[in-house]
N, C-alpha and C positions, 0 to 999 in steps of 0.2 A: 759939286764934290764938297763934303765937309760937313753937310748939314745932318742934324740928328733926327733919326727916326725913332719914335717911342712906341712901344707895344704894351697893351694893357691887358693881363690875363689874371683872373682870379684876385683882384685887387692888388695885384703886383705889376710893377712897370719896368720894362726892359728896354734898353736903347742900344742903338748901333749908328755908326757914321756911313753916310752915303759915299760910294766911290764909284763913278762911272754909271750912275743912275741905278745902283744895286747896293743892298745892304744885308748883312747876316746878322741875326738876332739869336744869340744862345740863352736858351732856357735851362737851368740848372736841372740835372735829373731828380734831384731832391724836391724840386717845384713840382715837376711833373708827377712824381709819385704822391704828392699831396692832394692831387685831384681826385674826385670822388668817382669810384666806378659806377658806370651807368648813368653819369650825368652829361650834360651838354654845357660846353664853355663857349665863350666869344672872344675872339682875338681882335682887339681894337686898336688900330695903327693911326698915327699922326706923324706928319712931316710937313714943314715949311720951306719954301726956297729962301734964297738970301734976301728977297724983297719983303719977306714976311707973309707972302701969300700961303695959306693952308691948303692941303690936298683936299679934293672934293670928291674922290671916287675910291673905291675898294679900300674902303677905312676899316671895315670890319669883315670877320668870316667866323663861322661857328664850325665846332666838331664835337663829337661824342667820345667818351672814355669807356673802353671795354679792355679791362686787364684780367678778365677771369677766364681761366682756363677751362677748355671744354671736358665735358664729363667723358670718361672711358673706363669701361671695366670689362674684363674678359674672365668667363667663367666656363666651367666644363659642361659640354653640352650632353655628351653621352651618359647615360646614368651611372655606369659602372666605370667610366673613364678608360675603358677598354674597348677597342674597336675591333669586331671580328668581321669574317669575310661577308657575312650576310648584312652587316651594317655598314661596310665599308664606303658604300655610295649612296647611302639613304640616311644615315643617322646625322644629327647635328653635333659636330665634335666641339664647337666653341660658340657661345652665345656672347653676342656684343651688345653692351649697353652704352650708348653714346648719344651725344646731342650735336655732333659734327660730323665732317668727313672723317673716314679712318681708313687705316691701312694695317693689315695684320699678318705677320710673317710667321709661318709654321716651318720649324727648322727639324727635320727628322734624322735618322741615322745615315740616310744616302743622299739627301738633298733638301733643298727649301722650296716652299711654294708661298706665294703672296697673294692675299684676299684683300679686297676694297669694297667700300659700302658708305653710306651715310645714315647716320641715326642708329637706333636699334636695329639689330639684324642677327643673322646666324649663319654659321660656316659649315658648308658640308663638303665631301671630298668627291672628286671623280676617280675613275679608275687610273688615270694617268697620275693623279696627285698621289694615291697610294703607292704606285710603282716609284715615283720620284722620291716620296719621303721614307719608305722602306719600313721594315719591320722594327718594332721597338718604341721607345719614349720619343714624343714629339715636344719640343719646346715652343711655346706661344708667346710672342711679343707683338707690341703694337703701338700706334701713335694716332692722334686725333688732331686735327687742325681747324679751327673754326673761321669765319669769314673775317675777323680781325687780324688773323694770323697768330692768335694765341695757341699753343700747342701743350699736349699731355702726351706723355710716354709711359708705356706699361713693360717693364724689364721681363725678360723671358722667364717662364715658369712652366712646370711640366704639367700640363692640364690633361693629356690623355696618351694612350699607347697604341700602336697598331700590331695587331696579331690576326692576320688572316690566313695563316698556314694550318691546312688541315691535319689532324692527328693521323698516325700510321695504324693501320689494322689488317690483320691476316688470319686465317684459319686454316688448320689442317685436322681433318676428320679421320678418326681410327677407323679400322675395318668394322663393318656394322655387326657382323658376328665374328666368331673365332676364325673361320675361314671365308667369311664375306660372302657366304651363301646362305640364305634362308631356307631352312628344311621344313618339314612338316610340324614338327614340334614347336619350332621357333614361330613358325606362323599362326600357331594357336595361342601362343604365350601371350598373357595379358600385359606384359611390359618387355621390351628389349631396349637395353640401356644403349644410347648412343653417346661416344666419348670423343673427345678430341682436346687440342691446345689452340690457343690464341697467342698472338704476339704483336709486337709493335707498342703502340700507346693503350691498347684494351686493358681495361683495369678491373681489378677484384670488384665484384658488384655489379658491373655492366651486364645486361640481358642478351641471351642468345636465344634464337629461335629456330627450331627444327621444322621443316615443312616436308611432309611425306603425304601423297595421296590426298592434297588438298587440305589437310590437317595440320594445325600448328601446335606445337608444344614448346613451352619456355623454360628456361633456367638461369641461374646466375653463374658468372665466372667466379670460381674459388681458386686458391693457391695451393699447389701440390707441390713441395720441394721448391724448386726454383722456377716452376712454371705455373702459368695460369691455364687453368684446364675447366672443362664443363662435362657435365653427366646428366642426360636429359632422357627420360623413358618415353617411348612410342610404343603402340600396340602392334603385336606381330600381324593382325588383320591388316593395318594400314602398309605395312612393310610388303606383304604379299600381294597387296593390290598395285604396287608400283614397282619400279625397277631402279629408281634412284632417289635420293633425298638431298635436300639443300639446307645448309646452315647458314644463318646470318648473324652478326654481331654489329651494333652500332656504338660507337664511343665519342664522346664530347669532351674536348679540353676545357681548360678554365676560361678561356675567352669566348666559349660558346660555339667554336667551329666543331663540325661533326663529320665523321667518317663511317660509312657502313660497308663491311667486308662480307663476301658472300663465296661460299664454296659448295660444291657438289660432289656427292660419292654414289657411284653405280655399283650394284651388286647383283647378284644371281639369286633366282628363285628355284628350288628344287624341293618340290613337295611329294614327289611320286616315290614310293617305298620300292626298294628292289625285291626281286623274287627269285625263290630257288626253284628252278625248273627240273633238275634231277639231281638224285643222289645215287652213286653206285659204289658199294664196297667190293674189293677185289676178292673177298672170299664168298660173295654171292649171298643167297638167302641163309646159308648154313655155315657157321665158323667150326670146322673140323679139328680133329686133334693134331693133324699135321700142320695145318694153317695157322694155328695160335702159337706155333713155335718162331714165326716169322713177323717182322713188321708188317702191319696191315695198312693199306691205302685206300682212302675214301675219295672217289672223284665226285666234285660238284659242279654243277652246271647253273650260272646265275643269269638274270637279266636285269638291266638297270643298276647294276654295282660297278663303279668305275674302277679300273686298273689301280692296284695299290690298296683297295679295301679290305679290310680282314673278315675272314668267314670263321665262324667259331662252330664248333661240333660238341655236343654234349653225349657223353657215353660213360654209364655207369658211375655217374657223380664226378667224372673227370671231363675237363674242358680242353679241347685241343684246336689250334687255330692254323690258318694258312692264309697267304695273299693272293 
């Protein structure tokens, strides 16, 4: 005890006193900081006993200096920084540039997810990750640690957002014709206009498709008052060849999520003209002087005319009607 141990490092000598065959030599932080990063140094030690005998073993050891923090950069992976439903489990949401082990924390509106890796890499999400993170902005933070124990930290930044909620869409189709029955004149028409309204997130300019008799016709949504409406012409021939039609519209939100709404409308076809089977005037074939002093009644028998339809009679440039 009491003997002096000397340590030589980088041309500097440091000493300590032996106590119980142990010595602890302190090297100031400033001297350690003066060592060159990437270089190798030797610790040379010397101690003698009271008789003057010098140590003959374990007199030197080497070490290297590595004080360089590892590289770590986190950049947005999705092209538009907005992850939709189709991209949610396939798109790279964060690109990682690193030269060490890294850990990245994604903090969403509902919870957090931790991803790890080594070196350059990328981060994608699972369905479970999307559920955990929730809708909205996601903060991304990370750290990297190299083999020497040096660390780099990246503070939380908003690199991307999640929007996997599909837009809303619905359709209401108006009556195909005034009475929702296609008659012979309408069946022969070059154009019958199909109208209706849309709601939800369907926007002006979205395309509407009307399908009837296997033929599609398209048009755009326009605004009418407080409503978004469509007006698309189809041929009477196609209407008469079918008994219902289908209208569909697809709308896409800013994130790229799409919804298609479809509605059908049934209608009737009646292209058979009614007939007048018999006409009988109560004065018979001749109207005499006595009969023209009273109201005359004409009885009409029809086929194919529904109750409530109007029968018109023309006599002497005068029109008379009955139901």
